[in-house]
N, C-alpha and C positions, 0 to 999 in steps of 0.2 A: 400471756402477758403481752402488752403492746405499749411501747413508749418511743416517741421520737426524740424526747429529751428528758432524761430521768430527773433533771433538776426542775421540771415544770410541775404544775398541779393538774395536768390533764393526762395522766397515765392511766391505763385501764387493764384490768384483769377480767377474764371470764371464767367463772367457776361453775361447777355442777353441784347443786344442792337440792334439798327437799323443801318444797313449799306445799303445805297442806297434803303431805305424804305423797306428792308427785315430784319425780326427779325433774329439775328444771335448770336451764342455763341462766346465770345471773351475771350481769355486767356491773363492775364496780370501778368507779373513778377514784384514783389514789393520788396523794401528793408525793413529792420526791422521797420523803423519809419512808412513807408507807410502801412505795414500790420497791425500794431497796430491801426492806424487811421481807416483803413478799417474795422477792427473788431469792433471798437467802433461805427462806422457808421452803420454797419449791426445790431448790438445790439440795437441801437437807432432808427432803421428803417429810416435811412437817405439815400439820393441819392448819388451815387458816379459818378462824371462826369469825363470822360476821353477824352482828346484831344490827338490823336496819329496817327501815320502812321501804318496801319495794313498790315499783310501778310496773304494771304489765305492758309489754310492747308486743309486737306481732309474734315473734318466735322466742322471746326470752323476757326476763325481768331486768329492770334497771334499778339501782339503788337511788331512791329519792332522798333519803335522809340516813346517813351513816351514824349510828349511835355508838358502836364499839367495834373495833377491829383488833383481834388478838391472834398471835401466832403460837401454836402449841407444839 
């Protein structure tokens, strides 16, 4: 997780997930509410579920359109 200011809309997390059955790194930009939820989920060892449209970059994917973010 990376945040210079948790009250901004430019907080990022990088997660490892499977895309087309290949383990990949995925960068997600979160708003302040979402980064706080992600921090709590990470602390509590919970799963973060992402439903999104991804865009391939050189070494990872970036979320182009975040459809759903849930913390299990």
